[in-house]
C-alpha positions in Angstrom: 2.3 -31.2 -22.7 2.3 -29.0 -25.8 2.6 -25.9 -23.6 5.6 -27.3 -21.8 7.3 -28.4 -25.1 6.7 -24.9 -26.5 8.1 -23.3 -23.4 11.2 -25.4 -23.5 11.9 -24.6 -27.2 11.2 -20.8 -26.8 13.4 -20.7 -23.7 16.3 -22.5 -25.4 16.0 -20.2 -28.4 15.9 -17.1 -26.3 18.8 -18.2 -24.2 20.8 -19.0 -27.3 20.3 -15.6 -28.9 20.8 -13.7 -25.6 23.9 -15.7 -24.7 22.6 -16.9 -21.3 24.4 -20.3 -21.7 27.6 -18.7 -23.0 30.2 -18.1 -20.2 30.8 -14.4 -19.8 34.2 -12.8 -20.3 34.5 -12.5 -16.5 33.4 -15.9 -15.5 36.5 -18.0 -16.2 39.4 -16.0 -14.9 42.6 -16.8 -13.1 42.9 -15.6 -9.5 46.4 -14.4 -9.1 48.2 -13.3 -5.9 51.3 -11.1 -6.4 54.1 -9.9 -4.2 56.7 -7.2 -4.7 60.0 -8.7 -6.0 62.8 -6.1 -6.6 60.1 -3.4 -6.8 58.0 -5.2 -9.4 54.7 -7.1 -8.8 55.2 -10.8 -9.6 52.6 -13.5 -9.7 53.3 -16.2 -7.1 50.0 -18.1 -7.1 47.6 -18.5 -10.0 44.7 -20.9 -10.3 41.6 -21.1 -12.4 38.2 -21.0 -10.8 34.7 -20.2 -11.9 34.6 -16.6 -10.8 31.6 -14.3 -10.9 31.1 -11.7 -13.6 33.0 -8.4 -12.8 30.0 -6.3 -13.8 27.5 -8.3 -11.9 29.7 -8.7 -8.8 32.1 -5.7 -8.7 32.7 -6.2 -4.9 34.3 -9.6 -5.5 36.8 -8.2 -8.0 37.5 -5.2 -5.8 38.6 -7.5 -3.0 40.7 -9.6 -5.3 42.3 -6.5 -6.8 43.2 -5.1 -3.4 44.6 -8.5 -2.4 46.6 -8.9 -5.6 48.3 -5.5 -5.4 49.3 -5.8 -1.8 52.9 -6.6 -0.9 53.5 -9.9 0.8 56.4 -10.1 3.3 59.1 -12.8 3.1 57.6 -14.6 6.1 54.3 -15.1 4.2 56.0 -16.4 1.1 55.4 -20.0 2.0 51.6 -19.6 2.3 49.5 -17.3 0.2 46.4 -17.3 2.2 43.2 -15.2 2.0 41.9 -13.6 5.2 38.8 -15.4 6.7 36.7 -12.3 6.0 37.7 -12.0 2.4 37.4 -15.8 1.9 33.9 -15.8 3.3 32.9 -12.9 1.1 34.4 -14.5 -2.0 32.5 -17.7 -1.3 29.3 -15.8 -1.0 29.8 -14.0 -4.3 30.8 -17.2 -6.1 27.7 -18.9 -4.7 25.5 -16.0 -5.8 27.2 -16.0 -9.3 26.6 -19.7 -9.7 22.9 -19.4 -8.8 22.5 -16.4 -11.1 24.0 -18.3 -14.0 21.2 -20.7 -13.6 18.7 -18.0 -14.8 17.1 -20.2 -17.5 16.4 -23.0 -15.1 14.8 -20.7 -12.5 12.6 -19.3 -15.2 11.7 -22.8 -16.5 11.0 -23.9 -12.9 8.7 -20.9 -12.3 6.8 -21.6 -15.6 6.3 -25.3 -14.8 5.2 -24.4 -11.2 2.7 -21.9 -12.7 1.3 -24.6 -15.1 1.2 -27.2 -12.3 -0.3 -25.1 -9.6 -1.2 -21.5 -10.7 -2.6 -20.5 -7.3 0.9 -20.4 -5.9 1.9 -17.5 -8.2 -1.4 -15.6 -8.7 -0.4 -13.1 -6.0 2.0 -11.5 -8.5 -1.0 -10.3 -10.5 -2.4 -8.2 -7.7 -2.3 -4.4 -8.3 0.9 -3.0 -9.8 3.1 -5.6 -8.2 4.5 -6.9 -11.6 5.4 -3.3 -12.6 7.1 -2.8 -9.3 9.0 -6.1 -9.6 10.2 -5.3 -13.1 11.2 -1.8 -12.0 13.3 -3.3 -9.2 15.1 -5.5 -11.7 15.9 -2.5 -13.9 17.0 -0.5 -10.8 19.5 -3.3 -9.9 20.8 -3.2 -13.5 21.2 0.6 -13.3 23.4 0.2 -10.2 26.1 -1.3 -12.5 25.9 1.5 -15.1 27.3 5.0 -15.5 26.6 7.7 -18.0 29.9 6.9 -19.8 28.5 3.5 -20.7 25.7 5.1 -22.7 28.1 7.8 -24.1 30.3 5.1 -25.6 27.3 3.5 -27.3 25.9 6.7 -28.7 29.3 8.1 -29.9 31.2 5.0 -31.0 28.7 2.2 -31.6 25.5 4.1 -32.6 24.9 1.8 -35.6 24.4 -1.1 -33.3 21.1 0.3 -32.1 19.2 0.3 -35.5 20.8 -3.0 -36.4 19.8 -4.6 -33.1 16.3 -3.3 -33.3 16.0 -4.6 -36.9 17.2 -8.0 -35.8 14.7 -8.1 -32.9 11.8 -7.4 -35.3 13.1 -10.0 -37.8 14.5 -12.9 -35.9 12.0 -13.2 -33.0 8.8 -13.0 -35.1 10.1 -15.5 -37.7 11.3 -17.9 -35.0 7.9 -17.7 -33.3 6.1 -18.2 -36.6 8.3 -21.2 -37.6 7.9 -22.9 -34.2 4.2 -22.4 -34.1 3.6 -23.5 -37.7 5.9 -26.4 -38.1 6.4 -28.0 -34.7 3.9 -27.4 -32.0 0.5 -26.0 -32.7 -2.5 -27.3 -34.6 -3.8 -24.2 -36.4 -6.9 -25.9 -37.6 -8.5 -26.0 -34.1 -9.7 -23.0 -32.1 -7.3 -23.8 -29.2 -4.4 -24.2 -31.6 -5.2 -20.9 -33.3 -5.3 -19.2 -29.9 -1.9 -20.6 -29.0 -0.4 -19.8 -32.4 -1.6 -16.2 -32.1 -0.2 -15.9 -28.6 3.2 -17.3 -29.6 3.4 -14.9 -32.6 2.3 -12.0 -30.5 5.1 -12.7 -28.0 7.6 -13.0 -30.9 6.5 -9.7 -32.4 7.0 -7.9 -29.1 10.8 -7.9 -28.8 12.8 -6.3 -26.0 12.1 -6.6 -22.3 13.4 -6.5 -18.8 14.7 -10.1 -18.9 16.9 -9.3 -21.9 18.7 -6.6 -19.9 19.2 -9.0 -17.0 20.6 -11.7 -19.3 23.0 -9.0 -20.8 24.2 -8.3 -17.3 24.7 -11.9 -16.4 26.5 -12.6 -19.7 28.8 -9.6 -19.2 27.5 -8.1 -22.4 26.9 -4.4 -23.2 24.1 -3.6 -20.7 23.8 0.0 -21.8 23.2 -1.1 -25.4 20.7 -3.6 -24.2 18.7 -0.9 -22.3 18.8 1.3 -25.4 17.5 -1.5 -27.6 14.7 -2.4 -25.1 13.6 1.3 -25.0 13.7 1.7 -28.8 12.0 -1.6 -29.6 9.3 -1.1 -27.0 8.4 2.3 -28.3 8.4 1.1 -32.0 6.3 -1.9 -31.0 3.2 0.4 -30.9 3.5 0.6 -34.7 5.5 -2.4 -35.8 3.9 -5.2 -33.6 0.4 -4.9 -35.0 1.7 -4.9 -38.6 3.9 -8.0 -38.0 1.0 -9.9 -36.3 -1.3 -8.9 -39.2 1.3 -10.2 -41.7 2.1 -13.4 -39.9 -1.3 -14.4 -38.5 -3.9 -12.3 -40.3 -5.4 -10.9 -37.1 -5.4 -7.3 -36.0 -4.6 -6.1 -32.5 -4.9 -2.6 -31.0 -1.9 -1.3 -29.1 -1.8 2.1 -27.4 1.5 3.9 -28.2 1.1 6.3 -25.3 0.6 3.4 -22.9 3.8 1.7 -24.2 5.8 4.9 -23.8 4.6 5.5 -20.3 5.2 1.9 -19.3 8.7 2.0 -20.8 9.5 5.1 -18.8 8.2 3.7 -15.6 9.6 0.2 -15.9 12.9 0.7 -17.8 14.1 4.3 -18.1 13.3 5.8 -14.7 14.5 2.8 -12.6 17.7 2.6 -14.6 18.3 6.3 -14.1 17.7 6.0 -10.4 20.1 3.1 -10.2 22.7 5.2 -12.1 22.2 8.1 -9.7 22.9 5.8 -6.7 26.0 4.5 -8.4 27.3 8.0 -9.1 26.5 9.5 -5.7 27.2 6.5 -3.5 29.4 4.0 -5.4 30.3 2.0 -2.3 26.7 1.5 -1.4 25.8 0.6 -5.1 28.7 -1.9 -5.1 27.5 -3.7 -2.0 23.9 -3.8 -3.1 24.8 -5.0 -6.6 26.3 -8.1 -5.0 22.8 -9.4 -4.4 20.7 -7.7 -7.1 21.5 -10.1 -10.0 20.3 -13.2 -8.2 17.4 -11.2 -6.7 16.5 -10.1 -10.2 16.6 -13.8 -11.4 14.1 -14.7 -8.7 11.8 -11.8 -9.6 11.8 -12.6 -13.3 11.1 -16.3 -12.6 8.1 -15.3 -10.4 6.8 -13.0 -13.1 7.2 -15.5 -15.9 
């Protein structure tokens, strides 16, 4: 029961800071249909629906854009209808977007399933399967990025990187320490000490694939999230042992080279490959990216 309570609190805190429960800028948008009146586009039908994120589901907004800019004849003025093909495609994207927005609940369900019957998820620990699954998540994220996204961060918003890394190494460790010390764990027992150490270790290891996925779902700056993940993971080889020693009093050994190679394999290389596909075959990337956000949610839930 203590593990489940700890999981619920940590998940709620993580979702709060990452913005998973905050509707993205692209979620609640009006769908407008326009026609040409005296040579100028005029809105003739507008209603508010829960629409998918433009970054996560670019194909949806591409179809809406082409519909909105098309000229409607006078004979169609009475009925503003969407073609069956577009309507079916839009319903699919809206369904996928709704499922993707339930990311915290999928992760929570996966964690409860693992606690209840671990044998159902032990297959994910075979070989390098977890590394491959994480790389697929980052590849799907890279499909939505271009080099201009990183250029904007590096040229116009570079101060966000050190500030973000500093917040990661301050807020998460203190949150983990506070939860473990005041609410959940009995540090006087051997079992309690082990849980407390594990919770603090997780809090002192900020950045990860899931944070980039949440940034994509929340319509945040995914390029900045990838940069923060890369920087914080590399710095973790030095900072994480110091933080754990400060908070818990235990020392841990972390290989800096291992962290660097893991970051390159799991984060940097897959993102780069996704960006290459987006640059060379944007239509293919757009179609694939319709499904990658929800597929990434499922993968992260299985890994959790």
